[in-house]
N, C-alpha and C positions, 0 to 999 in steps of 0.2 A: 878550846872554848870558841875561838874565832871560827874554826871549821864548822862547829855545830851551828853557830849563828848564821854562817853563810848557807849551809844546807837548808836551814829554816827559811831564809829569804828566798832561795831558789824554789822551795816547795810552795810558798805563798804566792810567788810570781806566777808559777805554773797554774795554781788554782785560779788566780785572777784572769789569766789568759783563757783557761777553759771555760770560765763563767761568761766571758765575752762570746765565745763560740756557741755556747748552749744557753738558751733563755731560761732563767731561773724562775720566772713568775708566770710563764705561759701555761704550764701544765699543773693541774691540781692533783691532790692525792686521789688515786682511783678508788680508795675505800673511805668510809666515813668514820674511821677509827684511827688512833695514833699509829704511825708506821713503826712496826717492829719486824725485823727481818729474820727469816729462817734460813736464807741463802743469799749470798752476795754475788754481784756481777763478776764474771770471769773466774769464779772459784773452780777448783780442779774436780771434774767429774770423770766418769768412766768414758774414755775415748773422746772427750770434748771438754771445752771450757763452758761454764754455765753462761747462757746467753741473756740472762735477765736477772732480776731480783725476785726472791720469794718472800712475799709479804704475809705475815701471820694473820689468820682470821679468827683468832681466839679459840682455835680448836673446833670451830663451827663451820657448817655449810649453810648457804642461803643468805649470806650478807650481800647487801646491794653493792654492785660494781658500777662506778660512775665513769662516764667519758671524761678523760683527762683534759680535753679541750674540744672545741668545735671541729667538725669535719664530717666525713662520711664513712660508712662501713664499706670497706673495699674488699674484704675477704672474710669468709666464715669456713670453718672446717670442724667436722665431728669425726673423731677417730677413736678406735678402741684403746690405742696406746699413745705414746708421745704426749702431745698437749691436750689430748681428750677433746673437750669442747673449747674452741678458741674463737676469738673475734679480733679482727684487725681494723683499726680506724686510721684513715689517712687524713692528715691535717694540712691546712693551707701554708704552713710555715716550713714545709719540706721534711717533716718527720712523720713517722707512722708509729702508733702505739699498739701493743699486742697484749691481750688478756687471756690467760689460759687456765685449764683445769676447772672450768666453770661447771656448775650444776645444771643451769639452764639460761636461756636468753630472755630478754625483755619480751613482753607479750607479742608485739608485732613481728619481731624477728623469730621468736620461738614458733609462731604459727607458720611462718614461711618455711623454716627449716623442717618442721614436722611434715609439712605437705610434700617436700622433696623426699624425705625418708619414706613416706607411704607410697609415693609414686615409684621410687626405686625398689621398694620393699627391702630396705637395708638401713641399719642403724648408722653406718658410716657414710658420710656424704661425699667424701673427697673434698677438694678445694672448690668453693663456690665464690666466684669473683663478681663484683658489682660495679656498675657505673656510678658516677658522682651523685645522681639524682634519685637513687633507689632508696637508701636509708641514710638520710641526713641526721646528724646528731648535734646537740648543743652541749657546751661545757657543763658538766654536772648532771647531765641526763642519765638516768638508770639504763644501762645497756645489757646487764646480765646479773647473775647471782653467783657467789663464790661456791666452789665445790672441791671435789677430789677425783675428777675424771682423768683418764689417761694414765700415764706412768707417774702418777703422783704418789708420794709417800705419806700423805695425810692432807687434811684440808688446808689450803693456802691459795693465794693468788700469785701466779707467775706473771710478772709484768716486764715488758720490754719496750724500749724505744729504738727505732731504726731510722737510718737515713733512707728516705723514700726512694731516691734514685739508685743508690748503690746497694741497698739492703744491708749495709754494714750495721752491726749492733753497737749501741752506745750505752755507756754506763748511766743508768737512770738517775743516780745520785747527783750528777752534774746539773740536773734540771730542777733542783729545788726541793726534792724529798729530803727530809732531815731526820733520820732515825737517831735516837740518842746513842752516843758512843764515846765513852771516856776511858776505855780500856786499851792498853797497848797489845799488839799481837803476842802470842806465846810460842816460843821456840820449843819444839818437842825433842828434836834430835838433829845432829849435824854429821855429815859424811864427807870424807875426803877421798879423792880418786886419783890413781896414777893413770895418765891419759895415753901412755904408750908403753911398750914393753921395756924400755930402758929407764922409765921413771921409777923413783923409789920414795916411799913414805915410811919413816922409821925403819929404814934399811930393808923394806920389803916391797914387792911389786903386787900389792893388793889393796882393796878398799878397806877403809877403817871407819867405824862409827866412833866419834869423839865424844866422851862423856861431858855433858854441859854442867856448868856451875852457875846457878842463878844468884848473882851477887847483889842485885837490887831490882826494883820494879823495872822491867824492860831492859835490864842489863845482864848479859851472860858472858862467860869466858870459858876457855878450855886450856888445858895444859899445852905447853909448847910442843910442836912436832918438828922433826927434822925431815928434810925432803931434798930431792934433786930431780931436775928435768921438768917435764910438763905435768902439772897437776890441776885439779879442779875441785870445787866444793858443791855440796848439795844440802839444802835445809828442809826439814819437815817443820812447818809452821802454820798456825791457824790464828784466826781472830775471833773474838767474842764481843758482840755489841751489848749494850745495856738491855736489861729486861728480857733476856733470852739466853738459854744455855747452849744454843747451837754452836758448833765449831765451824765457823765460816771461813771463806777465803780472804787473803790479804789483798791490798790494792797494789802495792809495789814491793819489789825486792831488788836491792842493789848491793854491790860489793866494791869496797875501797881497798886499795893496796898502797900502803904507806901514804894514805890520805888522798890518793888519786883514784877517781872512779874508773873501774875496769868493766863493770857490768851494770845494766839497769833494765828492768822489765816492769811494765805496769799494764793495768787493764782498764784503760780509758775506752778503747774501741778495738774491735777485730771483725773479721769476716767469717761467715760460716765455713767457707772453703778452706781456711787455714786452721780451723779448730782441731783438725785431726793431728796436727803436729804437737799436740799436748803430749803424745807418747814419746817424743824426742825431748820435750821440755823437762819431763820428769825422769827419774831413775826407774824406767819401765820394768826391768827384771826384778828389782826389789819390790816394786808394787805388786807384781804378779805373784811373787812368792809369799810376801808378808802383809800385803794389803795396807802398806803405809806409803804415802807419796812424798818423795823428796824432789823439790824444785832445784834443778841444777843452776849454778851461777856461771855457767858457761854454755855456749851455743854449739850444738852439733852442726856439722857441715851441711847436712841435708835438711836442717830445720828452717823452714821458710816463714816462720811467724814474724809478723810486722810489729810485735809488741816490744821489741828490744830497742835500745837507744844508746848511741855513742859507746859501742863496745870497743875495748882494746884487746886485740888478739882473741876476739870472741870470748873473752872472759877467762881464757886459759892462762895460768901462771907458769912462767918459765923460771924455775928456781936455780939460782947460781950458787956455786960452792963459796962458803964463807960469808955470804950476805945475810942480813936479817930483814925480815918482813913482818909488818903488822897488817893482817887481813881483817877487815871489819865487814860483816854482813848485816845489812839494815833492812828490816821489814816495817812497812807502814800500812795502816788502814786508810780508808778514804778521808777520814777526819784529820789525818796527820799524826795520830798516836803512833809512837815509834818504839821498836825494840831492836837491840843490836847484840851481836856476838863479836868479841875480839879474839883473834886466833894468832898467836905468835908462831912464826915459822923461821927456822934457821936452815940455811943452805948447807947441806952436808953430803959430799959424794959418798956413794955406797961402796963398801969394801967387799960386797958379795958378788960372786961370779954370776954373770948373766947367761942363762941358757934358754934360748927361745924354744917354746913348745907349741906345736900346732896340732889341733885336732883335725885330722883329715878323714874324709869318707870318699866313696865313689861318686858322690853327688855334689859337685861344686856349683855353687850359685854365682854367676856373674851378673850383678844387679842390673846392668844396662841391657841385658839380653833376655829374650824369651827362653824359658827352660821347660823341658818336659821330661819326666822320669816315670818309669814303670817298674813295679815289683809285684810278682804273682798276679793277682786279679785287680790290682790297684794302680791307677795312674794319677799323677799330680802334674798340673800345668800352671806355670807362673808367668803372667804377662811381664814384659820388661818393666823394670823399676818397681816391681812389687816389694823388693827388699831395698833398704836404704844403703846397704853396703854389701860387698862380696862376703861369702862365707861357705863353709862346707855343711851341707844339709844332712842331718841324721834322719834317714828314711828307711824304715823296715816294716815288714808285715809279719806278725806273729799271732797264730791262733785266730785269724780273721780280723785282728785289730791292726789298723794302719797307724803307725807312729810317724808323724811328720814333724820332726824336731821336737822341741819343747815350747810351750806357749809363753816364752819370756822375751821373744823378739817381736817388736812392733812391725806391722806391715803397712805399706802405703796403699796397696790395692788388694782386692780379693783374688784368690787363686781358685782353680777348679779341681775338684776331687772326684774321681770317677771310679766306680766299682763295676766289674764285670759280673753280671748276675745270670749268665746263660745256663748255669747248672740248676737253677731253681725252676720249679713248675710255675705256671701262670697263677695258680691259687696262692702259692707261697710269695710270689713277687707282689701280689696285691697288698699283702700285709707287711712288707718290708719297707724300711726307711733308713736313711743315713742319719747317724747320731754322733754327736761329740760325746765320747766316753771317758773324758779326762777324770771325771768322777764316775767310776763304774757302777755305783749303786743307783745313780740318777742320770741315765742317758738323756742328753739334751737334743731334741729334734732339730734337724737341719732341713730347710726347705729342699725337698728331693724331687728332681725332675727325672721322669721315667721314660726310657726308650725300651725297645724290644729286649736287648741283651745287656744294656748298661743303665745304671743309675748314676746321676751326678748332682753335685751341689757346689755352691760357691761360698767362700768364707774368708774373713781376714784374720782368722785365729788359727795358729799352728797348734799341734797337739795330737791326741788320739781320737780316731774315728773308726766306726764299725757299722756294719749292717745290723739292724735290730728288728725283731719281729714284734708286732703289736696285734694280738688277737682278742683284745678286750674292748667291749663296747663302752661308750661313755655311760656314766650313771646320772639319773635324773630323779629328783624327789620334790614333791610339792611341799611348800612351807605354809604353815598356819591354816590350812584347810584340807578337808578330805573329799573323796569322790562323793558326788550326790549331796553336797552340803549347800545350805543357804548361806550366801556371803553378802547379803544386801548392805551391811554396814562397812564392808571393806572397800577401800579405794584402789587397791592394787591386787594383782596376782604376782606371787613370788615363787620362783623355782630355783632350786640349787642344782648345779651341774658340775661334773668333775670327770677327769680322765687320767688313768694311771700310766698310759703309754705315750703315744705320739702327741697327745694334747688336743684340745678342742679346736676344730677348724671353723665350723659354722653351726648355726642353729636357725630354725624357722618355726615360728609360732602362729597359730590361727585360732580364731574364735568363730565358731559356726562356719568354718571353711574360708574365712577371710583373714588375710595376713594382718597381724598386729605387731606394733613396735615394742620390743622388749629391750631394755637397756641392761647391758652386762657389766656388772662390777666384777672384774676378773680377780681382784684381790680377795674378795669374799666369795667368789664363785656363785653369785646370785644374779638371776635375771628378774627384771621387774617390768610388769605392764601396768600402766595407769588407766583406769576406767574412764577418765576424763577425755581420752583420745577419741573414743567412738561411742555413739549412742546405740545401746543394745535394743533389739526388738524382742519383746516377750520376756519371760522369766527363766526359761530353761535354755541352757547354753552348753556347747561342747568346746572345751579347750584342748588343743592338741599341740604338742611340741616335738620336733624331730631334731636330734643333736648328732652331729658327725665328728669323728676325729680326723687326723691328718692322713690316715691311710684308707679312710672310707668306712670304718666300722661305724654303724648307725644304731641309735636307740630311739624309741618312740614312746611317749607317754600321752595318754588320752584320758580325759576325765570330764565328768558332767558336773556343772554347778548351777545353782539357782540364784537369781539376783533380780530384785525389783528395780526398775530404772527410775532414778530420782530426777524429776524435771528441774 
């Protein structure tokens, strides 16, 4: 009871300190509706930690987005993927707010951005940076409208707060946003790991999933385990806030051993550069095989995350024969709602014989060195420190497929994969590309650089790769109107495009020979042109669109339409 009270006091003290660092009343809610979250700060995403919070927009697009405080627009970016349409506002108090997946900007900004797009004849603007006096904004001023652009999984606002000088991302909930949350985190599963070849768990040298018993709200237990040597734990856990079914990330995870803290990790802040170490923070092989993320309660040697605090032996337990241990793993959300698992461990030396087995191949990776290997027509080159530790690489080429190990090992850097294509004719080479064929039914295009006799690509994913031929043109179809039709009542032209091979690379649309801006919703595969962009002259017009895939196969659609210009 005393220990629980002490932990509560520590947590409250931490919150008070954080509230001094971060002003709670400076920023307003960027939306005009109650804050309900679809995603929390720092939650586990593919290859990165979530860098903001995802605020629900009631399943709608077009809600007003307000400047959280006074400042100036310092950056705008329109991209097909990632944040989609995003706006960055720099504030005089040393912080920058970011608003992403927008449908459009406020009128003045939208007009400026659209002028850039027409000048470049490109939907994507790249980063547009601005001086302090270009777009000044007041707190509560409408700056944009919510949407679903970029790599969004549905309408919402992605909202970030960054330190302007360091670009470190900060948990926005420290700044006064208060979503309702009365629910403790939910533990789904627990794993225990032997951390070297001499460690034993229940007399075996292998990982175990330990069945959980939910004994009360927020309280879990497992049956006692026996162990010896160095062991570690990992927990699959999520949090749910009120008014939303989403399985969100937790705020902190800690581990006590006989009442003493051995491990602590929280998501108050982190940098973009360190986000890649998520793949060492989680049980990466299990995630790649089974799509469930276990957060380890111990730190790998190569893991440079700054989110750990006061670790003892990096969270690794050294179990001694004859001693008893009570391990407690505690998960908290931002509001302090808490769940815990208690794990009884008895130290017991193994009576099984130890036989070390090593999987060896002809391709030994020494992580600190540059390595280059060749087999048949395939060469792989790994920059130094691509791997986090030494290993033997499984590298073979069978029936044109290069197998570069299995994709269950995380990499720190990209490696180069090269295919010799000298046996192919020029016409054949034109339609070839390198693909990830881990799923043989759905080859995944890799950006392929082509030289006379070699094709190469770079990737951070191990696995199977092959040369694939794409001789199919993209498909184009008009939506909601036909050739030679009057469409005076329509505000838009919509076209559906698709490609079954290497994927869409680019498109170009014109009306009466002049480039027009079409926004591509890649999730629905629909391109949309809005007639409010340009004033048409006359009533008869020719719409033309050219779509190309990643190997250069091209298709063209041209149609005539009639439209009376409304003044």
